[in-house]
N, C-alpha and C positions, 0 to 999 in steps of 0.2 A: 166337155161337161161331160159328165158319167152318169147316165141316168140308171139307177140300182134297181128301179123296177123291171125297166126293159133288159138290164144288162148290158146296155148299147152306149157307146161314146162318140159325141160330135165334138170336131175340132175346128178352133178360129184359126184360118191361116194367112193371116194376112201380115205378120211380123217378117221384118228380113234380117235379124237379127237375134241374140239372147233377149228373152223375157225376163226384167229383172224385178217389176212392180206389179201387183195387180189390186184392182178395188173393188169391191163392188156396193152398188147403192142401197141404202136402206130399206129402197121397195123391193129389191130384189130385181127389178126389171132392167138393169145396165150392170156392165163388167166394163171396166177400164183397166187395160194393161200398156206398159211402155217398154219401149227398146231399151237394150244398153247401149253402149256408145261405139261406133266401129268407124273405121278410117275412111271409108269411102261411102257410109250409109249415113243421111242424117236421120237421127232417131226421129221417131213417131210416139205418140199415145193414140189408142186406138180406141173407141168407147163403141160397144157391140151388144148384140143382146143375147142371152147367155139361153136362150131357149132355140134360138135358130142358129146361133154361132154367124150371125149375120152382121155386117159393119154399119154403125150408124153416123159417125164421124171420124174424123181423122184430125189428129191436133198435130200442130209442127210450128216450130218457130227457128230460125237461123242460130239464135243463143241457147238452144234445148243440147244437153249434151249429157248421155248416160241416164235414163230414169231409173235414180233408185226409190223411190217410193210414190204412192199416191193414196190419195183420200176424196171421197165424195163429201160433199155436205150434208148434212141432215135432209135437207128436201130435195138431193140430188140435181140442184141446177148449178152447182159450182164442184169445179175437179180442181184439188191443187197437188202440185209434185214438185219434188226436190229432186235435182241433178246430184250426179255423183263427182262432179266438177270441182275443184280447187274452191271455188267461192259458193259452192252449194246452191246454187242457183234457187229460187224459186219461184214457180209461174202458179199463177191462177185463170183457170177460164170457167165461163158461165155462159149460159142459157138462159134466155128470157122466156121461151115460150115451153122450156122443158123436154122438147125432143130434140135437142144437140144438134137442128140440122142450122140452128143461128151461133154456135158456138163462135165466142171470141176471147182472145185473150185479154183479161181482164185485171192481171194485177201481175208484176214482174219485181222481183228484187236479189239483191246479192245477200245469202243467208249466213255469210262469213266464213273462216278458214276452218273452224272447228267440225268434224264429222259430226252430220245430223242421221240420227238414225231412225227417227219417225215424224210423222207428220198426221194431224187429228183436229178437224174442225169439232167447234162446240156452236151453239146457236148463233153466236156473235165474231166469233175471230177464228185464228188458225193457231195451231201450238206445236212448235216443232221441238226437238230434244236431241241430245246426243252427249259425246265426250265436254263434260264442261260447259254445257249451255241447255236453256231453256227460255224458251222465246215466246211471248205472247204477240201475235202480230194481227193488226186492226185493217179494215178495209176503207177508212174513210178518213180524208178524201183519196187517199193513196196507200199502197202498203207500207205501214211502219211499224214498229218494233218496240216493243218493253221487255226489256231483261229481266227472266225469271232469276231465283236464288236457287244454286243446284246445293242440297245439301246432303251430302251423303257419309257414311261412315268412315270409308277408306278412301285414300288420295286417290286412288288411279278409277273408282269408280265412274261407270259410265251408264248414262241413262240410255238405255236398248228399247225400250218399248213405251206407250202410253196411250190408256184408252180411258173415255168418258164413263163414268158411271150416274146418271141420274145428271145431278151437277156439280160432280166432283171429277178431278183428273188424277188418274192413278198412273206412277210411272214404276218399270221395273228397270233394276240395274246391273250391271255386271258382276256385283258382288253377290246377288241373291236377295236382295232387299227391297221391298216397295215402298 
């Protein structure tokens, strides 16, 4: 964390392998960062305080492989993770009290064989997208998917990124279109 006013830097140093993903909560009070996959190290997701660079929670699961994307829910009480493995596993962790000391795995699913480039929460669901896929995930009663329609100009267009803008979802493609 770089403090531009003081020209100082503070480092969060709990990771044991490369950091492949980072997310910041809407309140700016939480950061989540995820490890890449390593043969001898089980990847972890760390939730930490950006002001002090201290650990708040450590999230892991034996099925977790190479974190490639992270996002917090708008209220900061859920965190979604996409893995870089061949099944692009999707994990959802939640906290009831908001402090993340009670974090638990609340959702899990295989994301599919197509690469997932982004993950984004809306108020009611999770959206993932990538090469030839745009998916809308609901959490009730368990993580289930509805396939979206990928309408692009070119045959090799890939959805690379996505973001919420009020009540609309905007995607960017490898061909430079939105």
